C-alpha positions in Angstrom: 0.0 0.1 0.2 1.2 3.5 -1.1 2.2 5.5 2.1 3.6 9.0 2.5 6.1 7.7 4.9 7.4 5.0 2.4 7.2 6.9 -0.7 6.5 10.4 -0.2 7.5 11.6 -3.6 4.9 9.5 -5.4 1.9 10.2 -2.6 2.3 13.9 -3.6 2.2 13.0 -7.0 -1.2 10.9 -6.7 -2.7 13.6 -4.6 -1.8 16.4 -7.6 -4.0 13.9 -10.0 -6.7 13.9 -7.4 -6.6 17.6 -7.1 -7.0 18.0 -10.5 -9.8 15.2 -11.2 -12.5 15.6 -8.8 -14.7 12.8 -8.7 -17.0 11.6 -11.4 -20.2 12.7 -9.6 -18.9 16.1 -9.1 -18.6 16.4 -13.1 -21.7 15.5 -13.8 -23.5 17.6 -11.6 -21.6 20.5 -13.5 -22.0 19.1 -16.7 -26.0 19.3 -16.3 -25.9 22.7 -15.6 -24.2 23.6 -18.0 -25.5 21.3 -21.0 -27.8 24.0 -22.6 -25.4 26.2 -23.2 -22.9 23.6 -24.3 -25.1 22.0 -26.6 -27.5 25.2 -28.3 -24.6 27.3 -29.5 -21.4 28.2 -31.5 -20.2 30.4 -28.2 -20.8 26.9 -26.0 -19.5 24.7 -28.8 -16.4 26.8 -28.4 -16.3 26.7 -24.5 -16.2 22.5 -24.9 -13.8 22.8 -27.4 -11.5 24.5 -25.3 -12.4 22.2 -22.1 -11.6 19.6 -23.9 -7.9 21.0 -25.3 -7.2 22.1 -21.4 -8.0 18.8 -20.0 -5.6 17.0 -22.9 -2.8 19.3 -21.6 -3.4 19.1 -17.8 -3.6 15.1 -18.3 0.0 15.0 -20.5 1.0 17.1 -17.2 -0.1 15.0 -15.0 1.1 11.8 -16.7 4.9 13.5 -16.8 4.6 14.3 -13.1 3.4 10.3 -12.2 6.7 9.0 -14.9 8.9 11.2 -13.1 8.0 10.2 -9.9 8.3 6.6 -10.6 11.7 7.0 -12.0 13.5 9.3 -9.3 11.6 7.0 -6.4 12.8 3.4 -8.1 16.3 5.0 -9.2 16.9 6.3 -5.4 16.0 3.1 -3.9 18.7 1.0 -5.8 21.2 3.9 -5.3 20.1 3.3 -1.8 20.5 -0.6 -1.7 24.0 -0.6 -3.7 25.0 2.1 -0.9 23.9 0.4 2.8 25.5 -3.2 1.3 26.5 -4.9 4.4 30.4 -5.3 4.4 32.5 -8.1 6.1 33.7 -6.4 9.5 37.6 -7.6 9.3 40.0 -7.5 12.4 43.4 -8.1 12.0 46.2 -8.0 14.3 49.4 -5.6 12.4 48.8 -3.5 9.1 50.8 -5.7 6.9 47.4 -7.7 7.5 45.4 -5.1 7.0 47.1 -4.7 3.6 46.4 -8.2 2.5 42.5 -8.3 3.4 42.1 -5.1 1.6 43.4 -6.4 -1.8 41.4 -9.6 -1.1 38.4 -8.1 -0.3 38.5 -4.5 -1.7 34.9 -3.1 -1.2 33.1 -5.9 0.5 35.2 -5.8 3.4 36.0 -2.8 6.0 39.4 -3.4 8.1 40.6 -2.9 12.0 43.7 -2.7 12.8 44.5 -3.7 16.5 48.1 -2.5 17.0 48.2 0.4 15.0 51.4 2.4 12.6 53.6 3.4 15.3 52.5 1.0 17.4 54.9 -1.9 19.0 52.9 -5.8 19.0 55.3 -6.6 22.1 53.6 -3.7 24.2 50.1 -2.6 22.7 46.8 -2.5 24.6 43.7 -2.3 22.7 41.1 0.4 23.5 37.7 0.5 24.3 36.5 1.1 20.4 38.6 -1.6 19.1 37.1 -4.0 21.7 33.7 -3.0 20.6 35.0 -3.3 16.7 36.2 -6.8 17.6 32.4 -7.7 19.2 30.6 -6.9 15.6 33.6 -8.3 13.6 32.9 -11.6 11.3 36.7 -12.8 10.9 39.8 -12.0 12.8 43.0 -12.7 10.7 45.8 -13.2 13.2 49.3 -13.5 12.5 49.4 -16.8 14.1 53.1 -17.0 14.5 53.6 -16.1 18.1 53.2 -12.2 18.0 53.1 -11.0 21.9 50.2 -9.3 21.1 48.0 -11.8 20.1 49.9 -14.3 22.9 48.5 -11.9 25.4 45.3 -11.0 24.1 43.7 -13.0 21.4 41.9 -15.4 23.9 40.4 -12.4 25.7 39.1 -11.3 21.8 37.5 -14.5 21.2 35.6 -14.8 24.8 34.2 -10.9 23.5 33.1 -12.7 20.1 32.5 -16.6 20.4 31.0 -16.3 17.0 33.7 -14.6 15.3 35.9 -16.9 12.6 39.8 -16.4 13.5 41.9 -17.1 10.6 45.1 -18.1 11.4 47.1 -16.2 8.3 50.4 -18.2 9.3 49.0 -21.7 8.3 51.8 -23.5 6.1 54.5 -21.6 7.1 57.4 -23.1 9.2 57.7 -20.5 11.8 61.4 -20.2 13.1 62.0 -20.8 16.7 60.6 -17.7 19.2 60.8 -15.7 15.7 57.2 -14.3 14.8 57.8 -12.3 11.7 56.6 -14.4 8.8 54.8 -11.7 7.0 58.0 -10.1 6.2 59.0 -12.8 3.4 57.0 -12.3 0.5 56.6 -15.9 -0.5 55.2 -16.4 3.0 53.4 -13.0 2.4 51.7 -15.5 -0.6 51.1 -17.7 1.9 48.8 -15.4 4.3 46.8 -14.0 1.2 45.9 -17.6 0.3 44.8 -18.1 3.8 42.6 -15.2 4.2 40.9 -15.6 0.8 40.1 -18.9 1.7 38.5 -17.2 5.3 36.6 -14.7 3.5 35.3 -17.6 1.1 34.1 -19.6 4.4 32.1 -16.5 5.3 30.9 -14.9 1.7 30.6 -18.0 -0.8 28.7 -16.3 -3.2 31.4 -14.3 -3.9 34.4 -16.5 -4.4 34.8 -15.6 -8.3 35.3 -11.8 -6.9 38.0 -13.0 -4.0 40.0 -15.2 -5.9 40.1 -12.8 -8.8 41.3 -10.3 -6.7 44.0 -12.9 -4.4 45.3 -14.0 -8.2 46.2 -9.9 -8.7 47.7 -9.3 -5.5 50.1 -12.8 -5.6 51.1 -11.5 -9.3 52.3 -8.3 -7.6 53.7 -9.9 -4.8 55.8 -12.4 -7.5 56.7 -9.5 -8.8 58.1 -7.6 -5.3 60.2 -11.2 -4.9 61.8 -10.7 -8.5 62.8 -6.7 -7.5 64.4 -8.2 -4.2 66.5 -11.0 -6.4 67.7 -8.7 -8.8 68.7 -5.9 -6.4 71.0 -8.4 -4.4 72.3 -10.1 -7.4 75.5 -8.7 -7.5 75.8 -8.0 -3.5 78.5 -10.0 -1.8 78.7 -9.0 1.9 75.5 -10.8 3.0 75.8 -9.5 6.3 73.5 -6.5 8.2 73.3 -5.1 11.4 70.1 -4.6 13.2 68.7 -3.4 16.6 65.3 -5.8 16.9 65.8 -9.4 14.9 63.0 -9.0 12.8 64.2 -9.8 9.7 65.0 -13.2 9.9 62.5 -14.7 7.2 63.5 -12.1 5.1 67.3 -12.6 5.4 66.5 -16.9 5.1 64.7 -16.1 1.8 67.4 -14.2 0.3 70.5 -15.9 1.3 71.1 -13.1 4.1 72.5 -13.0 7.2 71.1 -10.5 10.1 73.6 -9.5 12.9 70.7 -8.7 15.6 72.1 -6.1 19.0 69.0 -6.9 20.8 68.3 -10.6 22.6 65.4 -11.7 23.6 63.4 -8.6 23.6 66.1 -7.4 25.9 68.6 -4.3 26.0 72.3 -5.5 25.1 74.8 -6.0 27.8 78.2 -3.9 27.7 79.6 -7.4 26.5 77.3 -7.6 23.9 77.2 -4.6 22.7 81.7 -4.9 22.4 80.9 -7.9 20.6 78.2 -6.6 17.9 80.7 -3.7 17.7 83.7 -6.3 16.7 81.6 -8.0 14.0 80.5 -4.9 12.7 84.2 -3.5 12.3 85.2 -7.3 11.2 82.1 -7.1 7.8 82.7 -3.3 7.4 79.5 -2.1 8.6 78.7 1.5 8.5 74.5 1.3 9.2 72.9 -0.2 11.9 69.0 -0.6 11.1 66.6 0.3 13.8 62.5 -0.3 13.7 60.7 3.0 14.6 58.3 1.4 17.0 61.5 0.6 19.4 64.0 2.7 21.2 66.6 3.7 19.0 69.2 4.4 22.4 71.9 1.5 22.3 71.8 1.7 18.0 72.9 5.1 18.4 75.9 3.9 20.8 76.7 1.3 18.2 76.3 3.5 15.2 79.3 6.0 16.9 81.6 3.2 18.1 81.6 1.8 14.1 81.8 5.3 12.9 78.5 4.6 10.7 74.8 6.2 11.2 71.2 4.6 12.0 68.5 3.9 9.7 64.9 2.9 10.2 63.3 0.4 8.5 59.4 -0.5 9.1 59.1 -4.2 10.0 55.0 -3.8 10.3 54.0 -0.8 7.8 50.6 -1.3 6.2 51.5 -0.4 2.3 53.5 -3.9 2.3 54.4 -4.0 -1.3 55.9 -0.3 -1.6 57.4 -0.6 2.2 59.7 -3.7 1.2 60.5 -1.6 -1.8 62.0 1.0 0.3 63.5 -1.8 2.9 65.7 -3.4 -0.2 66.6 0.2 -1.6 67.9 0.9 1.9 69.8 -2.3 2.5 71.6 -2.6 -0.8 74.0 0.5 0.0 74.4 -0.6 3.2 75.7 -4.1 2.4 78.3 -2.9 -0.3 
């Protein structure tokens, strides 16, 4: 039933019709009163013709108004349905996972990152607004390799939303000891993207083709990234680089490199450990200490001064994964020459 509340534009159009076209009984009374003038004189015939002409023009106008109302009402309705299409709410632990999800899900997902850019997964605590997002999420994508945030918070997050699907993005990846930084190998990243795609398909099987197509495109970009890194490292003879926090073990293993870490087991180095690192750096002619923007650089600056070098920042958890990895290799290669 047509109502003003549901279809105000259409309702007023119909009111317009009824205002211009009164009930037939009223029209018949008018006709009876003026019948003689209309039938018995030339003036009457002229008036009648004018009335018929005006009536036709009015009818054409009203029909045009009605058609416009129908078009606007239903076209606006369709736009509203598209605009209000429900997105799949996905929560991820770290920014790189957000890029993986967004490249597979594109406009069908809304992603919340628990450990935001600049924060450390070792110490971060979620806010109340983030916990609310968890309570509304359909999927939680975890790293699954022993990230400290997940070890501390994952059970609590699942307790908030027991209906939420948890996707272990590291499934199928060989985790090296206590090193959780699996995503820093582009080949591992490809496995993580596959796992994410499978999770989205389980939640939304109707759009499987859409997710698979997007996944394939992003996997190709990761393949190109891998080729680029190998090409840049091809002529590098010194395969060692110095880092404060040992984030780059998977990256180093993938490309035949060796990271020399300053920090051990998440602790500041002792005086003896700093001395050992300085000796290694001098032996291999290393002049750059790579640091993470999420962590203190105090000890790294001390060592950089001792070796006559400098500190340089490379981000292990930047959201723009592919551009960031290109920046990393652009900084690493000159430092290893």
